[in-house]
Each structure stands twice: as C-alpha cells, then as structure tokens.
C-alpha positions in Angstrom: 102.3 134.4 87.7 100.0 136.8 89.6 99.0 138.4 86.3 97.1 135.2 85.2 93.7 134.0 86.4 94.1 130.8 88.3 90.8 129.5 87.0 92.1 129.8 83.4 95.3 128.0 84.3 93.3 125.2 86.0 91.1 124.8 82.9 94.2 124.6 80.8 95.6 121.8 82.9 92.2 120.0 82.9 92.1 120.3 79.1 95.6 118.8 78.8 94.5 115.8 80.8 91.3 115.5 78.7 93.3 115.6 75.5 95.3 112.6 77.0 92.1 110.7 77.8 92.0 111.5 81.5 90.4 114.0 83.8 91.7 115.6 86.9 89.7 115.3 90.2 90.1 116.6 93.7 90.1 114.2 96.5 87.3 114.6 99.0 87.8 112.4 102.1 84.7 110.4 101.5 86.0 107.1 100.1 88.7 106.3 102.6 91.7 107.6 104.6 93.9 107.8 101.5 91.6 110.0 99.6 93.0 113.5 100.2 91.1 116.8 99.6 94.3 118.7 99.2 95.4 116.6 96.3 94.7 116.1 92.6 94.1 112.7 91.1 94.3 111.4 87.5 91.2 109.5 86.4 90.5 107.7 83.1 88.0 109.8 81.2 86.1 106.6 80.3 85.0 106.2 83.9 81.7 108.0 84.0 80.9 107.7 87.6 83.2 109.8 89.8 82.9 107.4 92.7 84.4 104.6 90.6 87.6 106.7 90.3 90.6 105.4 92.1 91.7 108.4 94.4 93.9 106.4 96.7 97.5 107.2 97.4 99.3 110.4 97.6 97.9 112.1 94.5 99.5 115.3 93.2 100.0 118.6 95.0 99.2 120.6 91.9 96.9 120.3 88.9 99.9 120.9 86.7 101.7 117.8 88.1 98.5 115.8 87.7 98.2 116.9 84.0 101.8 116.0 83.5 101.0 112.5 84.8 98.0 112.2 82.5 100.2 112.9 79.6 102.8 110.5 80.8 100.2 107.7 81.2 98.8 108.4 77.8 102.3 108.2 76.2 103.1 105.1 78.1 99.9 103.4 76.9 100.5 104.5 73.2 104.0 103.1 73.4 102.9 99.8 74.9 100.4 99.4 72.0 103.1 99.8 69.4 105.2 97.0 70.8 104.3 93.4 69.6 
C-alpha cells in the first residue's frame, strides 16, 4: 500500500461515510475521558455542530473500520424502515 497517497485513501473512506449519511471525525480529548484522539468516530452528517457529536467509547482504530461502520449503520436503518 505504500504506492498510494494516504490522504487520498482517507478522503475515499470519508466519502464512503458521507454517502451513507455519516461523517468520520477524530477524537480530540476535549469532551471527556472516553474521547480518544487516536480513534475515529462515526457521526451523523445531519449534526452540524461537531461538539454535539457523540465521540464516547472506543471508536475505531482506522478510518476504514469507521467507514465500514457508517455503511453498516445506514444499512441497518434502511432495513428497519422497510419493516412494518
């Protein structure tokens, strides 16, 4: 993977999350002890204020894992709307 620009890969994962209705954010140790700067968090795109985002818990070690979670959450929401 050393032949690829890491910035391009990160933008691709962020784009995947955006397509699912989420965005990826880094933790920053400002909102509490669970907010981790070394982790990625999945945040609803409809939340316009970053400080309103829930960045508690373990988060995800990689942007790829966080993007996968965004897609899983979107799929879960779509499936729950289909059920009566």
